[in-house]
C-alpha positions as CSV (number, residue, x, y, z in Angstrom):
1,M,-76.8,-112.1,-44.8
2,T,-75.6,-114.6,-47.5
3,T,-71.9,-115.1,-48.1
4,T,-70.8,-115.7,-51.6
5,L,-67.4,-117.7,-51.8
6,T,-65.1,-116.8,-54.7
7,P,-64.3,-119.8,-56.9
8,T,-60.9,-120.1,-55.3
9,D,-62.5,-120.1,-51.9
10,R,-65.2,-122.6,-52.9
11,A,-62.5,-125.0,-54.4
12,A,-60.5,-124.8,-51.1
13,A,-63.4,-125.6,-48.9
14,E,-64.5,-128.5,-51.2
15,I,-60.9,-129.9,-51.4
16,G,-60.7,-129.7,-47.6
17,D,-57.8,-131.4,-45.9
18,R,-56.6,-133.1,-48.9
19,A,-53.2,-132.4,-50.3
20,P,-50.6,-134.5,-51.8
21,G,-49.3,-137.2,-49.4
22,T,-52.2,-136.8,-47.1
23,Y,-54.1,-139.9,-46.0
24,Y,-57.9,-139.7,-45.2
25,Y,-60.7,-142.2,-44.6
26,N,-64.4,-142.3,-45.0
27,P,-67.1,-144.9,-45.3
28,A,-65.7,-145.9,-48.6
29,G,-62.2,-146.8,-47.2
30,T,-58.9,-145.2,-46.7
31,F,-57.1,-143.1,-49.2
32,E,-53.9,-141.4,-50.1
33,V,-54.0,-138.1,-52.1
34,I,-51.6,-138.5,-55.0
35,A,-52.4,-135.1,-56.6
36,V,-54.7,-132.0,-56.4
37,H,-55.5,-130.6,-59.8
38,G,-56.5,-127.1,-60.7
39,P,-59.3,-126.1,-63.1
40,D,-57.5,-126.8,-66.6
41,E,-56.3,-130.3,-65.5
42,A,-59.6,-131.0,-63.5
43,R,-61.8,-130.3,-66.6
44,I,-59.7,-132.7,-68.8
45,L,-59.3,-135.5,-66.2
46,T,-62.9,-135.5,-64.9
47,G,-64.6,-134.7,-68.3
48,R,-66.6,-132.1,-66.5
49,T,-66.5,-128.7,-68.2
50,G,-67.3,-126.9,-64.9
51,A,-64.8,-128.6,-62.8
52,L,-62.7,-126.0,-60.7
53,W,-60.6,-128.8,-59.1
54,A,-60.1,-132.4,-59.0
55,V,-57.9,-134.8,-56.6
56,T,-56.3,-138.2,-57.6
57,T,-56.4,-140.6,-54.9
58,R,-55.4,-144.3,-54.3
59,H,-57.7,-146.5,-52.3
60,L,-55.2,-148.2,-49.9
61,A,-57.1,-151.6,-49.7
62,T,-57.5,-152.1,-53.4
63,G,-54.9,-150.0,-55.1
64,H,-57.5,-148.4,-57.4
65,I,-56.5,-145.0,-58.4
66,E,-59.2,-142.4,-59.3
67,T,-59.5,-138.9,-60.2
68,H,-62.6,-137.0,-58.9
69,S,-64.2,-133.8,-57.6
70,R,-66.2,-135.1,-54.7
71,A,-66.3,-132.5,-52.0
72,W,-64.9,-133.0,-48.4
73,T,-67.8,-133.6,-46.2
74,T,-68.3,-134.4,-42.3
75,S,-67.8,-138.1,-43.4
76,D,-64.2,-137.4,-44.5
77,H,-61.3,-137.5,-41.8
78,A,-57.7,-136.6,-42.4
79,I,-55.1,-139.2,-40.7
80,P,-52.5,-137.2,-39.0
81,R,-49.1,-137.5,-40.5
82,G,-47.0,-140.3,-38.7
83,Q,-50.2,-142.4,-38.1
84,Q,-50.8,-143.7,-41.6
């Protein structure tokens, strides 16, 4: 049996543990989540007409701020609050 996710559930799964103020790391570096955006903002900020969500992050080593819709994967790891 195949389970079909609603757009809201799919977006939540792809966003993963990212919420404003969250820190996470992956092979590309360590990031702070500045904002999570819903569909209307995501489409404007990413230029992708099908975007359901986007996150704005700051790379801690470089300070680079980026808005993207890359899904949370097994390579991403949240840093517990107080351990940033």
